[in-house]
VOBA-1610 file (N, C-alpha, C; in pm, whole numbers, padded with zeros to 5 digits, always signed):
BEGIN
Unk+00058-00114+00006Unk-00020+00017-00029Unk+00078+00137+00022Unk+00025+00199-00072Unk+00147+00344-00072Unk+00089+00426-00040Unk+00127+00582+00033Unk+00081+00666+00114Unk+00108+00818+00018Unk+00074+00909+00003Unk+00081+01030-00038Unk+00168+01096-00025Unk+00264+01125-00066Unk+00351+01211+00056Unk+00334+01355+00033Unk+00366+01398+00178Unk+00298+01540+00199Unk+00403+01636+00102Unk+00364+01746+00044Unk+00458+01835-00038Unk+00527+01943+00091Unk+00650+01961+00047Unk+00679+02096+00193Unk+00587+02181+00182Unk+00542+02202+00022Unk+00476+02387+00048Unk+00348+02364+00128Unk+00302+02231+00118Unk+00158+02190+00196Unk+00163+02224+00367Unk+00301+02199+00357Unk+00327+02173+00488Unk+00367+02337+00598Unk+00411+02410+00494Unk+00444+02552+00548Unk+00355+02619+00511Unk+00222+02594+00423Unk+00073+02630+00436Unk+00026+02627+00521Unk+00031+02483+00592Unk-00046+02444+00745Unk+00025+02509+00859Unk+00169+02558+00870Unk+00178+02624+00979Unk+00161+02763+00952Unk+00181+02781+00839Unk+00131+02954+00832Unk-00029+02961+00853Unk-00125+02901+00855Unk-00260+02918+00868Unk-00254+02881+01040Unk-00171+02760+01073Unk-00208+02737+01207Unk-00159+02911+01311Unk-00034+02940+01253Unk+00040+03070+01272Unk-00100+03153+01311Unk-00139+03181+01203Unk-00226+03325+01164Unk-00393+03274+01262Unk-00418+03143+01277Unk-00540+03101+01363Unk-00511+03120+01469Unk-00388+03068+01532Unk-00382+03067+01721Unk-00406+03250+01800Unk-00353+03296+01726Unk-00356+03467+01825Unk-00493+03464+01821Unk-00567+03492+01662Unk-00690+03538+01650Unk-00785+03469+01749Unk-00762+03306+01756Unk-00852+03233+01823Unk-00843+03325+01995Unk-00712+03347+02032Unk-00706+03326+02160Unk-00796+03484+02214Unk-00750+03594+02120Unk-00874+03691+02122Unk-01010+03688+02142Unk-01053+03594+02030Unk-01193+03580+02028Unk-01210+03493+02135Unk-01133+03383+02217Unk-01181+03302+02371Unk-01201+03450+02455Unk-01099+03537+02433Unk-01107+03667+02567Unk-01229+03689+02589Unk-01293+03724+02458Unk-01461+03811+02469Unk-01562+03665+02560Unk-01525+03538+02471Unk-01616+03478+02565Unk-01612+03425+02660Unk-01507+03413+02708Unk-01448+03403+02882Unk-01499+03521+02977Unk-01478+03678+02895Unk-01551+03799+02976Unk-01694+03776+02958Unk-01744+03724+02865Unk-01886+03711+02858Unk-01910+03604+02993Unk-01844+03505+03014Unk-01852+03397+03153Unk-01849+03501+03274Unk-01761+03598+03225Unk-01752+03632+03365Unk-01819+03729+03443Unk-01869+03805+03321Unk-01981+03884+03337Unk-02119+03796+03400Unk-02164+03698+03334Unk-02272+03623+03362Unk-02254+03572+03547Unk-02145+03551+03556Unk-02125+03470+03685Unk-02151+03589+03762Unk-02060+03701+03788Unk-02094+03801+03834Unk-02252+03896+03861Unk-02335+03869+03758Unk-02465+03911+03744Unk-02530+03821+03822Unk-02523+03684+03792Unk-02621+03617+03854Unk-02576+03516+03970Unk-02429+03507+03977Unk-02456+03396+04087Unk-02394+03467+04201Unk-02356+03598+04212Unk-02280+03671+04319Unk-02358+03693+04413Unk-02368+03728+04546Unk-02413+03741+04655Unk-02437+03848+04689Unk-02516+03927+04773Unk-02508+04044+04795Unk-02458+04056+04929Unk-02316+04108+04969Unk-02221+04086+05067Unk-02294+04160+05214Unk-02255+04122+05328Unk-02338+04114+05472Unk-02242+04190+05549Unk-02270+04259+05659Unk-02224+04322+05748Unk-02149+04242+05847Unk-02114+04115+05838Unk-02044+04031+05934Unk-01943+03964+05862Unk-01861+03880+05915Unk-01764+03805+05848Unk-01827+03731+05774Unk-01755+03634+05619Unk-01785+03544+05562Unk-01845+03415+05674Unk-01930+03400+05584Unk-02011+03233+05674Unk-02038+03174+05551Unk-02072+03016+05597Unk-02102+02940+05521Unk-02251+03006+05440Unk-02330+03058+05515Unk-02461+03099+05450Unk-02431+03147+05342Unk-02313+03232+05314Unk-02304+03314+05158Unk-02200+03222+05100Unk-02208+03149+05015Unk-02084+03099+04915Unk-02005+03196+04890Unk-01907+03137+04885Unk-01792+03259+04813Unk-01735+03204+04670Unk-01787+03054+04626Unk-01738+03017+04486Unk-01753+03142+04424Unk-01849+03225+04408Unk-01851+03290+04257Unk-01780+03394+04229Unk-01752+03457+04370Unk-01603+03539+04377Unk-01474+03486+04327Unk-01455+03349+04367Unk-01333+03291+04330Unk-01296+03266+04234Unk-01453+03227+04168Unk-01480+03167+04020Unk-01438+03263+03914Unk-01512+03373+03928Unk-01508+03518+03895Unk-01344+03551+03838Unk-01284+03570+03960Unk-01133+03604+03970Unk-01061+03503+03866Unk-01088+03360+03875Unk-01003+03293+03797Unk-01043+03289+03652Unk-01167+03335+03599Unk-01188+03387+03476Unk-01157+03486+03428Unk-01130+03574+03502Unk-01038+03713+03527Unk-00916+03682+03457Unk-00859+03589+03578Unk-00708+03566+03490Unk-00704+03491+03429Unk-00771+03390+03349Unk-00783+03321+03247Unk-00761+03402+03132Unk-00874+03527+03141Unk-00881+03620+02999Unk-00752+03700+02954Unk-00714+03756+03109Unk-00609+03861+03099Unk-00501+03738+03011Unk-00467+03608+03101Unk-00349+03545+03015Unk-00362+03549+02868Unk-00480+03528+02835Unk-00492+03563+02626Unk-00446+03674+02604Unk-00463+03768+02699Unk-00454+03903+02640Unk-00298+03913+02622Unk-00239+03827+02782Unk-00079+03858+02762Unk+00017+03759+02629Unk-00098+03645+02569Unk+00029+03541+02506Unk-00077+03601+02352Unk-00156+03676+02306Unk-00191+03675+02179Unk-00117+03717+02076Unk-00082+03901+02138Unk-00018+04001+02084Unk+00095+03959+02058Unk+00191+03882+02163Unk+00329+03922+02158Unk+00358+03774+02054Unk+00227+03630+02057Unk+00270+03591+01940Unk+00234+03593+01798Unk+00154+03666+01806Unk+00157+03743+01644Unk+00268+03826+01578Unk+00303+03866+01681Unk+00442+03943+01697Unk+00527+03886+01647Unk+00564+03784+01723Unk+00678+03678+01688Unk+00684+03634+01596Unk+00560+03573+01517Unk+00531+03505+01386Unk+00504+03540+01300Unk+00531+03714+01284Unk+00476+03818+01198Unk+00354+03801+01115Unk+00262+03758+01212Unk+00125+03732+01158Unk+00013+03823+01246Unk+00056+03982+01223Unk-00029+04082+01295Unk-00151+04092+01174Unk-00268+04066+01260Unk-00407+04088+01127Unk-00482+04194+01133Unk-00532+04233+01054Unk-00621+04325+01101Unk-00783+04289+01194Unk-00776+04187+01204Unk-00862+04088+01297Unk-00786+04164+01431Unk-00693+04080+01415Unk-00606+04150+01551Unk-00646+04215+01622Unk-00548+04344+01523Unk-00538+04507+01494Unk-00666+04562+01599Unk-00787+04470+01543Unk-00913+04555+01582Unk-00960+04495+01680Unk-00986+04342+01689Unk-01051+04302+01798Unk-00955+04282+01935Unk-00824+04295+01954Unk-00755+04295+02063Unk-00808+04384+02110Unk-00757+04522+02088Unk-00779+04614+02225Unk-00929+04659+02229Unk-01011+04595+02123Unk-01221+04559+02157Unk-01182+04491+02298Unk-01167+04383+02283Unk-01143+04281+02370Unk-01124+04283+02526Unk-00998+04349+02488Unk-00923+04418+02638Unk-01018+04527+02727Unk-01105+04621+02642Unk-01180+04773+02677Unk-01281+04651+02726Unk-01365+04547+02655Unk-01481+04512+02694Unk-01429+04446+02800Unk-01329+04376+02841Unk-01330+04276+02965Unk-01268+04409+03077Unk-01197+04472+03095Unk-01171+04565+03200Unk-01265+04695+03221Unk-01303+04747+03120Unk-01422+04851+03139Unk-01529+04790+03200Unk-01581+04658+03121Unk-01701+04591+03193Unk-01699+04510+03307Unk-01519+04491+03362Unk-01515+04464+03528Unk-01570+04555+03609Unk-01508+04668+03565Unk-01527+04826+03635Unk-01697+04863+03679Unk-01767+04822+03543Unk-01880+04845+03602Unk-01980+04771+03650Unk-01952+04640+03601Unk-01987+04551+03747Unk-01962+04585+03895Unk-01823+04614+03935Unk-01775+04584+04045Unk-01873+04783+04094Unk-01874+04893+04000Unk-01938+04933+04074Unk-02124+04963+04085Unk-02164+04812+04011Unk-02294+04773+04069Unk-02375+04783+04165Unk-02493+04746+04148Unk-02561+04703+04292Unk-02550+04625+04369Unk-02482+04511+04300Unk-02458+04374+04397Unk-02348+04383+04506Unk-02260+04506+04468Unk-02161+04535+04545Unk-02188+04644+04667Unk-02296+04642+04646Unk-02368+04780+04757Unk-02385+04733+04913Unk-02316+04753+05022Unk-02367+04700+05136Unk-02414+04820+05229Unk-02531+04751+05267Unk-02667+04823+05334Unk-02633+04827+05478Unk-02603+04920+05563Unk-02519+04910+05679Unk-02617+04974+05773Unk-02694+04898+05884Unk-02799+05003+05962Unk-02740+05148+06042Unk-02782+05241+06037Unk-02717+05328+06110Unk-02599+05436+06042Unk-02545+05336+05903Unk-02426+05400+05852Unk-02462+05428+05690Unk-02379+05503+05650Unk-02398+05524+05482Unk-02370+05417+05424Unk-02432+05368+05341Unk-02417+05239+05219Unk-02230+05252+05195Unk-02219+05094+05169Unk-02071+05118+05153Unk-02065+05032+04985Unk-02000+05046+04919Unk-01979+05016+04821Unk-01821+04961+04871Unk-01840+04801+04865Unk-01754+04707+04924Unk-01643+04708+04802Unk-01667+04672+04672Unk-01579+04672+04579Unk-01482+04787+04596Unk-01518+04887+04638Unk-01379+05010+04627Unk-01433+05104+04520Unk-01510+05040+04419Unk-01545+05142+04297Unk-01679+05250+04267Unk-01640+05323+04295Unk-01798+05422+04250Unk-01813+05451+04115Unk-01903+05525+04095Unk-01990+05507+03948Unk-01872+05592+03906Unk-01837+05712+03973Unk-01759+05805+03908Unk-01608+05779+03826Unk-01552+05673+03902Unk-01454+05616+03880Unk-01450+05548+03713Unk-01595+05479+03727Unk-01604+05412+03578Unk-01612+05478+03454Unk-01657+05632+03503Unk-01691+05749+03407Unk-01520+05779+03356Unk-01475+05818+03485Unk-01319+05852+03442Unk-01262+05748+03372Unk-01266+05639+03388Unk-01149+05507+03319Unk-01220+05464+03163Unk-01346+05485+03153Unk-01419+05486+03033Unk-01366+05613+02933Unk-01360+05775+02986Unk-01320+05879+02948Unk-01183+05860+02874Unk-01074+05820+02964Unk-00987+05778+02954Unk-00925+05722+02815Unk-00991+05553+02825Unk-01005+05453+02694Unk-01056+05525+02583Unk-01158+05599+02595Unk-01224+05665+02472Unk-01129+05790+02397Unk-01060+05841+02513Unk-00972+05918+02450Unk-00835+05865+02358Unk-00796+05787+02426Unk-00712+05741+02384Unk-00698+05656+02233Unk-00849+05609+02240Unk-00880+05546+02118Unk-00871+05623+02005Unk-00947+05784+02026Unk-00983+05867+01905Unk-00861+05904+01875Unk-00743+05920+01975Unk-00660+05974+01947Unk-00531+05903+01813Unk-00550+05750+01865Unk-00488+05621+01783Unk-00566+05645+01688Unk-00696+05648+01668Unk-00765+05655+01538Unk-00737+05728+01461Unk-00677+05890+01496Unk-00680+05994+01406Unk-00551+06002+01352Unk-00466+05959+01472Unk-00308+05897+01439Unk-00257+05818+01328Unk-00344+05724+01344Unk-00292+05578+01255Unk-00378+05623+01110Unk-00506+05723+01120Unk-00518+05708+01004Unk-00448+05780+00902Unk-00396+05883+00954Unk-00296+05952+00905Unk-00145+05917+00869Unk-00157+05748+00910Unk-00007+05689+00842Unk+00105+05738+00956Unk+00060+05743+01103Unk+00149+05782+01203Unk+00119+05655+01285Unk+00270+05609+01343Unk+00247+05516+01437Unk+00210+05571+01570Unk+00144+05451+01662Unk+00059+05523+01789Unk+00057+05368+01826Unk+00139+05265+01843Unk+00143+05143+01911Unk+00184+05208+02092Unk+00125+05101+02151Unk+00155+05115+02322Unk+00220+05193+02394Unk+00197+05242+02470Unk+00324+05344+02544Unk+00383+05261+02657Unk+00456+05223+02743Unk+00514+05123+02858Unk+00392+05230+02985Unk+00385+05320+02991Unk+00237+05343+03078Unk+00117+05278+03089Unk+00059+05262+02932Unk-00038+05221+02909Unk+00008+05054+02967Unk+00063+04991+02909Unk+00084+04863+02958Unk+00073+04783+03119Unk+00185+04930+03148Unk+00204+04907+03291Unk+00024+04905+03402Unk-00078+05039+03284Unk-00197+05012+03360Unk-00257+04878+03322Unk-00231+04824+03238Unk-00368+04694+03201Unk-00292+04604+03292Unk-00129+04634+03295Unk-00087+04466+03433Unk-00172+04520+03552Unk-00154+04632+03589Unk-00211+04699+03704Unk-00348+04625+03728Unk-00459+04655+03629Unk-00585+04621+03605Unk-00605+04490+03633Unk-00506+04429+03566Unk-00545+04271+03583Unk-00503+04219+03661Unk-00439+04282+03786Unk-00368+04276+03931Unk-00530+04280+04011Unk-00540+04386+03994Unk-00612+04461+04114Unk-00763+04386+04123Unk-00821+04391+03989Unk-00954+04373+03951Unk-00977+04184+04020Unk-00899+04084+03980Unk-00918+03959+04061Unk-00891+03971+04198Unk-00809+04052+04236Unk-00759+04071+04379Unk-00906+04088+04451Unk-00952+04190+04408Unk-01055+04249+04479Unk-01184+04140+04499Unk-01196+04080+04374Unk-01309+03960+04407Unk-01255+03858+04515Unk-01153+03822+04471Unk-01078+03760+04610Unk-01110+03793+04731Unk-01054+03887+04775Unk-01105+03972+04904Unk-01233+03965+04950Unk-01315+04017+04802Unk-01462+03999+04867Unk-01491+03852+04948Unk-01462+03779+04842Unk-01486+03658+04899Unk-01436+03552+05030Unk-01333+03590+05037Unk-01287+03548+05159Unk-01233+03611+05302Unk-01259+03755+05287Unk-01242+03862+05420Unk-01335+03896+05420Unk-01325+03989+05541Unk-01400+04039+05605Unk-01414+04227+05538Unk-01494+04279+05479Unk-01450+04399+05392Unk-01546+04515+05446Unk-01560+04512+05595Unk-01632+04624+05624Unk-01488+04730+05660Unk-01616+04836+05732Unk-01537+04961+05750Unk-01404+04941+05865Unk-01300+04967+05840Unk-01199+04966+05921Unk-01111+04830+05960Unk-01125+04755+05820Unk-01083+04608+05808Unk-00974+04647+05739Unk-00886+04540+05750Unk-00762+04553+05675Unk-00820+04476+05519Unk-00932+04412+05502Unk-00996+04388+05396Unk-01020+04523+05298Unk-01069+04593+05387Unk-01137+04753+05360Unk-01004+04817+05320Unk-00864+04811+05365Unk-00777+04876+05377Unk-00724+04819+05209Unk-00723+04707+05190Unk-00665+04669+05066Unk-00718+04716+04959Unk-00852+04672+04974Unk-00931+04698+04856Unk-00953+04877+04798Unk-00933+04941+04914Unk-00939+05112+04890Unk-00756+05072+04816Unk-00691+05058+04910Unk-00562+05115+04805Unk-00528+05053+04707Unk-00585+04924+04643Unk-00563+04897+04498Unk-00648+04977+04426Unk-00794+04990+04436Unk-00848+05057+04374Unk-00761+05239+04313Unk-00764+05276+04433Unk-00710+05389+04407Unk-00637+05424+04351Unk-00460+05299+04399Unk-00370+05338+04307Unk-00413+05335+04146Unk-00488+05214+04104Unk-00524+05163+03974Unk-00557+05317+03918Unk-00673+05409+04018Unk-00729+05498+03960Unk-00586+05600+03851Unk-00514+05660+03995Unk-00406+05700+03990Unk-00292+05650+03846Unk-00280+05571+03843Unk-00191+05477+03746Unk-00283+05493+03652Unk-00394+05477+03577Unk-00474+05485+03503Unk-00492+05626+03420Unk-00521+05713+03486Unk-00505+05865+03466Unk-00408+05934+03421Unk-00227+05871+03507Unk-00143+05920+03490Unk-00092+05874+03309Unk-00137+05691+03329Unk-00072+05635+03176Unk-00161+05718+03071Unk-00234+05808+03093Unk-00317+05833+02931Unk-00236+05987+02907Unk-00136+06021+03025Unk-00068+06156+02978Unk+00010+06134+02830Unk+00087+06060+02858Unk+00202+06015+02719Unk+00120+05998+02589Unk+00000+05950+02573Unk-00085+05927+02466Unk-00121+06084+02447Unk-00160+06157+02548Unk-00248+06278+02542Unk-00133+06396+02453Unk-00039+06364+02507Unk+00127+06447+02448Unk+00169+06385+02338Unk+00169+06264+02297Unk+00206+06287+02130Unk+00095+06287+02032Unk-00023+06285+02095Unk-00119+06307+01969Unk-00180+06433+02026Unk-00095+06493+02046Unk-00133+06679+02078Unk+00001+06760+01980Unk+00118+06653+01974Unk+00237+06643+01867Unk+00215+06618+01778Unk+00157+06485+01745Unk+00091+06447+01632Unk+00007+06543+01517Unk-00067+06613+01608Unk-00199+06693+01549Unk-00100+06842+01485Unk-00006+06871+01578Unk+00045+07005+01577Unk+00142+07014+01466Unk+00185+06855+01430Unk+00259+06869+01343Unk+00197+06829+01193
//
């Protein structure tokens, strides 16, 4: 019995197809994982209470959601470098990669600022246990829209507007703080004056500061590009 020999050109073509497929598949997977993350937070998280964690309030939704977020963030850490290393950066990736990032991060902050994470304590002002206020979401969204708008104008004019180091640092910090908040909400007491509360507040406020500062290099480059 004879078998057909594989042509070298076919092997190269198959390898090229595989390399083009993997980064785009990771980007698409990030959107799917993000959708699952939002579903868990919306449907399976439980309103927190003014007492330490007890068996009456399962912690698994918070830990599961944190795991989903970390998994989604890992796809972001892999797809771009793979596409650049293999020299297979595609139009799909250039559009969908930043879109998936924005959906995951901005969507996470929107969920954390929602009523699920509002703790009503008798005799005290209500506490947003996630530490994320609605105005913070507006600031984060505004920063992302500004950078996206500047990038669109610059790249439409043929100028390079790749991510700055500050933007990458911002993304790494957000990818660490969001799951950390969820883990703390699941396993720690987060009432006012507790170590859990302090850790969440510090994480959120540092993230806000870095998010704002990270927009400065983009705005500066955009102003120079437009003026030039």
